[in-house]
C-alpha atoms as one frame of an Amber mdcrd trajectory, in Angstrom:
protein
 -38.101  52.811 113.034 -34.656  54.878 112.815 -32.585  55.151 109.799 -29.221
  52.740 110.117 -25.980  53.750 109.443 -24.108  52.349 105.996 -21.922  49.367
 106.920 -18.407  50.386 105.829 -17.117  46.862 103.485 -13.840  45.893 104.382
 -12.843  46.830 100.438 -13.486  50.796 101.232 -11.544  50.569 103.930  -8.494
  48.967 101.702  -9.371  51.835  99.102  -8.850  54.815 101.434  -5.570  53.369
 102.726  -4.264  52.995  99.708  -5.457  56.681  98.305  -3.347  58.089 101.446
  -0.321  56.153 100.963  -0.660  56.496  97.450  -1.141  60.263  98.046   1.968
  60.487 100.568   4.021  58.476  97.543   3.136  61.020  94.537   4.400  63.955
  97.371   7.440  61.882  98.162   8.041  62.305  94.384   7.183  65.073  93.966
   9.639  66.475  96.470  12.631  64.289  94.855  11.830  65.740  91.621  12.567
  69.580  93.059  15.233  68.682  94.618  16.868  66.979  92.233  16.325  70.345
  89.875  17.391  72.897  92.686  20.928  70.162  93.042  21.575  69.986  89.933
  20.791  73.738  89.793  23.561  74.492  92.310  26.075  72.685  91.096  25.871
  74.153  87.693  25.965  77.333  88.988  28.657  76.154  90.901  30.978  75.275
  87.729  33.164  77.822  86.771  32.153  79.550  83.169  35.230  77.360  80.558
  33.823  74.468  82.589  29.668  75.077  81.396  31.384  75.967  77.685  33.072
  72.272  78.075  29.794  70.644  79.177  28.338  72.354  76.723  29.976  70.375
  73.959  29.105  67.021  74.957  26.917  65.495  72.492  24.226  64.477  74.451
  24.124  67.862  77.056  21.113  69.251  76.717  19.482  65.873  76.836  21.035
  65.042  79.994  20.317  69.264  81.199  16.828  68.439  80.247  16.551  65.520
  82.698  18.693  66.955  85.405  20.802  64.463  85.559  22.840  65.034  88.564
  25.133  62.263  88.294  25.969  62.943  84.472  26.685  66.399  85.553  28.607
  65.072  88.422  30.972  62.137  86.243  31.546  64.966  83.434  32.722  67.066
  85.646  35.489  65.603  86.770  36.689  64.508  83.987  36.605  67.520  82.496
  38.462  69.405  85.322  40.990  66.409  86.221  41.979  66.269  82.357  41.226
  62.457  81.715  39.492  61.997  78.220  36.395  59.096  78.956  38.547  56.935
  76.939  40.911  56.718  78.709  39.659  55.311  81.823  40.354  51.753  80.595
  42.236  50.450  82.953  43.641  47.638  81.130  45.330  50.782  78.327  46.720
  52.676  81.771  48.026  49.804  83.150  49.711  48.954  79.316  50.898  52.800
  79.155  52.292  53.079  82.756  54.429  49.524  82.541  55.461  50.084  78.803
  58.372  52.281  79.964  59.582  50.405  82.422  59.775  46.908  80.205  61.410
  48.902  77.533  64.107  50.137  80.176  67.459  49.021  78.711  70.722  48.622
  81.167  74.048  50.477  78.759
């Protein structure tokens, strides 16, 4: 009597497919993390020294720097480069400041 090949169950096939998909997912995740670090470093390197010092002065800089938070870096560098403080970004406050001279205008 010849030996027979063991039967492959559907559970084993599903597990192999899952393992392959999970490996692809982990590869993509690693690549994304590598690219995020490269992007953060590129943006940081393009900032002038004065901008870097100003960014380092923000309260949560160290946590954001350790996490390579690209969105935070771009937002804060935008605010610093345009001279706008985050507290002044409020639309209502900006509208009030812009409208005050108009309403205070008096005819002689």
